[in-house]
Every structure is written in structure tokens, then in C-alpha cells.
N, C-alpha and C positions, 0 to 999 in steps of 0.2 A: 504493499499499500504505499501510495506517494505522501510524503511529509507535507501536513497542511501548509506549512510556511512556504513549500515551493510551488503551490498552486496558483494558476495565474487568474487576475480578473481582468476584464477587457470590456472595452466599447466600440460597437461598430455604428457607423452612421452612413445610412443610405442616401445617396444624393438624389435619387429619384429621377435620373436622367434630366436634371436641371429644371423640374417642374417649380411652378411660382410659389408653392407652399413651402419649399425649402428655402426660398429666398427672404421668407419672413423674420428669419434670425440671422445673425452674422456666424456662420460656420467658423471662419477664422479665429474669432472672438472665443467661441465655445471650446475649440480645440486647445488654444493656448491657456484658457483658464484651466481646463483639466489637467493638461501636462504640468503647469506650475503648482497647482493646489492639491489635487485629488491623489490618491493613492491607486492609480490604475496601472496594471502590467503593460497594457498595449491598447494603441487606439488604430483602428482601421476604418476606410472608408471605401464605399463601393458604389459604383454608378446606379445599379439597379438590382437591389438584394431580392426583390421578389420574382426576378426571372427565372425561370426554370432551367435555363440554358446556362447561365452564368452565376446567378445569385445563390440560389439555393445549394447547387454544388460547391460554391466557393464556402459557404456556411458550413456544410457537412465537413468539408476538409479542415476548416479552422477547428471544429470541435474535437477533432482527433486528438489536439493538445489537452494537456490535464489542467481542464478550467473549471475553477471554483464558482466562478459567477460572471455572468455576460449581460451587459446592458446592450439593447438595440433601439438607436434613435432612428424611427422609421415611421410608417404609416400607423393608423389605430390599433391600440393593443390587441383587440379582438381579432382584426385581421391577421397581425403578426403571429398570434397564437394558432390560429389555424393553417396559415402558410406554413410554418415550421413544425407542426405538430409531430409528423413522422420521425424527423431529426432529434427532435427533443426528447422523445420516447427513446429513440435507438441509443442516444448518446447519455440517457438518465440525468438529463440536465432540467427537467420542468421546474423543479422547486427554485433554482437559480438562475433562470431566465427572466429578465425585467425588461419587458417592453414599454418603451417611452415614444408618445405620439408628438411629431413635430407639426401637426396640422393646426395652425393659428397661433403658434407659440412663438412668443418673443425670446431674446437672447436670456434675459432674465429669467423666464418660465424654464427654459431648457436647463440654464445652470442650477436653477432651485431643485429641480427634479433630480439631476445628476449628484447633487449633495446629499441627497436623502438615499442614495444608492451606495455610494462610495465614501469611505471615510478620508478625512483630511490628511495631508502628509504630516508625519511627526515633526518634522524640520524642513525648514525651505532649503533647497539646493542651491548652493551658490554657482551659478552658471557665467560668471564673468572670468575670462580666462583668454590670454593669447594663442594665436596659431601662426606659423610662419609661411611667408610665401617664399619657397626655395628658388623660384625663377629669379629672385631679386636678391636673396639674401648673400652677402659676400663673405661669409663664414667668419669664425673666431679669429683667425691670423689677420685678416684684412681689417676687420672692424671690432666685432664683440661688443658693442655698446650695451646690449640688452643685458648680455651675462654679466658684465661689469658692473652696472647699475642696479640691478634689482636684488634689494637685499632680503627678498623673502624667499628665495630659493627656487622660485619658477623655472629658471633654465638650466640646462645641464649639456653636457657634452656627449655626443652620440658614441656609443660604445663602437671600437674598431675605427673610429673616423674623429680623430682630434681637432679637426677645423670644422666640425658640423655642430651648430648649436641646436638643441632641441626644447620643446617646452616639456620638462621633465615632472614637474610637480602642479599642474595647472591650477588646482583648487587651493593652492597657497596664495595666489594670486590675491592681491588687495582689491576690493570690490570698488569699481568706478575707477581705477587708477589706470591710465594709459600713458604712463611717462616714458616706457620702453618705446611705444610705438612712435612718440613724439621726438625721441631721440635719434630713431633709426634714419640713418641718411638717406636710406635707397626705399623707406616707407615699405620694408617687408614684413612688419609685423601688423596682424590684423584682429581686431577685437570683434567677433561677430556682433556682441550685443550692444555694442557702442551706438549711439544716437549720432555720433559726428561721421559725417560721410566717408571720408577717405580713411579713416581708422577702422571703420566697419568694413573695408573693402571696396569702397565704391572707386570706380575710375574717374579721376579728375583730369582735365585737359591742362588748365592753369593752374598748378599745385600753389603757386604763390597766393591765389585768393584764399586758401584756407588759413594763412596766416600760422600756420602750425610746424613750427620748426623749434629747434633747441634754444634759439635766442628767446622766444616767446613763453618758455616754460616757467612757471613761478613756483617757489619752493612748495607751496600748498598744494600743487599738483602731482606731487610725487614725493613720498617720504624719504628717499636715499639722499643723503647728503650730496652724494656727487650731481645729482639734479641740480640743486640749487648753485652749485660751483659752476655748472655748465652755463647757466644763464647769467652769472655774475660775470664770468671771464669773458663770454662772448660779446658782452657789452663794453669790453674795455679796448677792443680792436680801434687801432688809430686808422681809419680810412684814409686813402689819397683824397686830395681836396675835390677832386671832381667825380669822385664817387659818391651818390645820393646815400643819405641814411636809409634804413631798412623799409620804413613807411613809405618813404619817397620812391624807393625802387618798386615796390609792392604796387603802388598807385601808376607808374608808369609802365609795368608790365601787364598791368589789369586792362589799362585802355589801348596799349599799343596794337592788338590785334584788329580792332575796328579800325583805328587809324591808319595801319599799313595798306589796309584793303581800300582806303582813298587815296593813297599816296599815288598810284599811277605812275606818269612819266615826269612828274613834279620833282624839282631839286629837292633831295632829301635834308639838305642842311636849313634850306629856308623853312621847309615844312616842320622839321623839328623844333624850329624856334617858335613857329605859330602852335604847334601842339603843346609846348610847355607853357606858353601864355595862356592856352585856353585853361589849363590844369593850375594855372597859378604857382608855377614852379619857376625858381629862378633859372636863367639862361645858362649858368655856370654847368650844367648838366647835360648841354647839348650833345656833347660828343657821346655820353653814355646813351643818350635817347636816339641816336642816329644807330648806334649799334643794335638797340633793341627791335627799332623799326626795321632794320634790316634782317634781323632775325626773323620776324614775322612775315616779312614779304618773301622770303626765302624758304620759309618753313615747309611749305607743300613739296617743293622740289627737294629740300632735304630729306622728308621722308618719304619720297618716292625712289630714293636710294637704298637698297637693301643694306642690311648692316655690315656684310663682307665686303662691300664697296665704300665704306667709310672709313675716313683716316682720322684719328684724334691726335692732337698735338698737346702734350700735357708739359708745361714748363718745369725743367729741372729744379728750379729755385723753390718749389714745393717740397723739396727733400728735407728730410732731418738733418741739419747741416753738423751735428754733433754725431749722431749714430748710423749715418747712412754709409752702407758697406756696398754702394754701386760703383761701378767702372764706368769711365768715358770711353766712347769709341769714336772714331773719326767716321764722317757720312759724306765727305767730299765738300770742303769748305766749311765745316763746322764740326760739332760733336753733338753725339747722343749719348744720354745715361742710359747703361744697362742695370734695371732695377735688380737688386739682390733678394727682394721681397723678405726682407728682415723683419717686417710686420711692426715697425715702429709705430706707437699711437702719435707720435708728433709729424709724422709724414702723411701727407695727403696723396701722395703718389699712386701708392700700393692699392686702395680701393678703386681709384679710377681706373687704374690700369687692369685690375682683375675685372671689374664689372664690363670693360670694354672688350677684354678678350674672350671673355665667357659669351658674347654676343657675335663675335667675329670680327671686330675692327682690328683695323693695321694700328699698331699703337707706336708713337715716337715720344720718348720723354727727351725733349731737346728745346734749343731756342727755335721759336716758331717759323721765323721767315726762312732760316736756312731749310728747312724739311719742305716747306711749300715751293721753294724754288727748285729745289731739287727734283721734286715729284712732277714739277711743270716741264723742267728740262727732259725728263723721262718721257714727257708726253703720255703721261698716264690720265687718261679722259674717262668720263663716268664716274668720277669718284667724287664724293663730298668731304669737305672738310669740317672737323669741330675743333675749334681752337680755343684753348683756355690760355689767356695771356693778359698783358698788361693792358688796358684801356687804349692806349695809345695805339699798339700795334694792330690790335682789333679793328680801330676806327679807320685805320688805312688801309688795312689789307682787304675788309670783307668787301666793300664796294669794288674794289680791283678785281677781285675774285669773281664777282657777279658780272662786272663788264665782259669778262672772258668767258661767262656762261657756265662757270663753275659754283655750284652750290656751296655755301659755307654757313657756319654758324658760331656765334663767339659767345664765351663766358669770361667776363670781365673780372681780373684779380681786385679784391676790395684794397689790398695794399699789394704795392709792387716794389720794384727793388732787386738787387740780386740775391737776398737772402731773407729767411723768415717773410715769405709772402704769404698771403691769405687768400682763399677762394672760397665762395659759397658752395661747399661740398653738395647741398641738397639740390641746388640750381645745376652744377655739372652733371650729376647723376640723372636728374631728370631729363636733361638735353640727350645724354647717352642713351637712355632707354626709350626716347621716341619711337615708335613702332614704325617699320615700313609699311607703306599702304600701295 
């Protein structure tokens, strides 16, 4: 004899081929309420339970399981009783079969009847936990932000793969805390229960509109001390004078797609000045705006280029000057850095390189103009350039490449110079991940 504790309780809902009386109550709301609050082993839905071809046979097979109690939300109880009489006698379930009618019932009516059938759960299950999008995740060696910052022990390392971060203890996650998702530079962490679109997994074209990045995380949004440090330290960056502050960058990028659509054959310099005047932004940021407008005007052409035909140029000045183990090689008139993949947390080259190579980009860690000239000299056509570099270089090179019919996109450094340069990592990675169309 089966242990009573292991016997199942179930709810079957007939959708009655979508007839109007099924629409008198909110089916999704009923199912969600039952799942969250009532002690039910399973919930099943069937398009036409009274059908002798598919419905009654389905119910017969279902009752082969060891079921202690079964509620059926369908037509009138008397109709159910005699529709299923033969099955119920055969399965010896007459006493534990509870027919519930949905005719004319409201959502509240249905829930009230189900509350009388099934006991409430003894405790509410915490369903707030992260999942990892491994198509984006850079791994522990290149990033590991989630693993480092979570103090609750949610994340672990996959057995036999010391570069793979996993959600090891999902129910240790602090309820409503999305700090790890906000810190992830490639938005690889998803909280399915979140009300925030991109954190819940929604695809967002212009990620800047969300305003969700490490710089905006306040200490109360995550309990890890490191989260507060990340927000504090990010705000101390001394930007180049022609780089706007973050809110201004967000505004320019939010309005740039529509503006680029009106650019046409107009002079981009004059257009950028008018654009800034309309937004009430000082003209000091004209060159930054020219780059963003060109990014948007060339975006379609850039996304038409498959990953394997894209070239990314990462400035070698993003390396960790103190701990870098990379070696320089000659590329004909210049040098490139061969990254040793040392995994330094102070280096932004490795995560950019790893993400790009994973998708199929050709990667150069070098001084940008040298590489561009080399590839043009070799007459490599049909390629698209993604350049990360100082604003001055991007401002001068992107329009020239466009004139040659070559697609290009640029991510300006926030702070330039020969060392200790700074890039918006999330912006750079977003550009890398732009999907081919």
C-alpha cells in the first residue's frame, strides 16, 4: 500500500474549446493563485475534457497515478458525475472526486471553491532566484562579478569546469535583490520573477534607457559591501572634458536613433549642433554627439554584417599596467598586444576579447588607426569595424570609413591617455552583441 504522504492531489481545468462561459473568470489568475497558495501536487488543463476521443481517455490515463483527491473545474457537477462515472468506479475514486462548475462563476467564486477543497500551503515558497544566460556569460576568469559580490552563497563553480559559474543555491537568494543582475556587465543574469523588463529577461534594444548599471546601484539595493563600493568608486572617474556625464550620455543616446533617421544628406557637424541645442545641451559635446549619430545611422549596415565578418579594435591602454603579462607583436607599421588572459580584475581587455571571440569576431588589441589602415591596405572588403578608442580618433575615423562605404561603430573611452584609460564596459559589450540581421 502506498504511503498516504506520497499520494497526489490534483486539479484539472477544462477549457471547453474556448466557449464563452470559460471567459467569465480569469484562468491565469486562478492558476497562479493555486500554485502560490494551495497545496496541490499538479495542475492540468485540457481543451475538451468531455470529448470521448481525447478528454475521457486523458482522464483515464491520468487516474493511473496514485491520486488521493482530484478536483475538476468544468461543466455542471451532475454532468461531470455521469460523464466520468465509468472511470471513477473503475479507479475507485468516487469519494475523492470533486466536480466544480465554472458556469457563470467569477474568478473569486472559483478560488473560493478551490480553497474549500485544498489546504493552504504551510509556508510560502520563495521563488526569487537568478538564472544564467550562458550565451552571454563570460565566465569566472573573465568576469566573476556575480560570484564575487553575492554574500549569500547563491553562486558556485561547476564541477569539472572551474571557469563556469552556476546558480548553486537558488533559495539562498535575498528576496527582491537583483544586485548581481545590475552588476553583470553583459546582462547574463535573469530574475524571472522581476518586474523590471531587462532583469526579467526581456530583450531591450537601447539598453541605456533602462539606466540599470553599476553606477546607479545604491547601497540599499544590495547588501554586499562590494556593491556600495562599486557605485562609490564608479562615480570618482575623471572623464575627459568633451565626454558628457552619464545622464547626458543617456539622453543623447536615447534621442539619437530618431535624429539619425532625419540626418539624410545633411552635414553631420551642423546637424549635431542643432540636435544639442534642441536638447538644451552645451555644444562642448558636439564630437561625442557626431559619433553617436553616426553609430545610429550606420547601425543597420553594421548589423547586416555577420559576426565572423566583424573586426573589433580594443585599445591596448585598457590593460592592467601593473599585472599585464601580454606580449607585443609587430603588425607592419605598428604593434598589437597578444593578451595572456591573466584574468586581472583591473583589465577590461579580457572580457571584451572573450565575448568577441566567442561570437566569431576578429580581435585586435592595438592602436586603432594602425589596424584599420592595415586591413584597408589588404583590401579586406565586406567587413565592419567596431572600434573602442579615444573620442578624437573615433570622431575622425568613422565618417571617413562611411565615405569609403565601410560600416563602422565606435565606443568612446570615458578617459583617454596612454594608461589607466576607462571604457563603459556595458556599452562596449552591448555593441559587440548586436545581432546580425
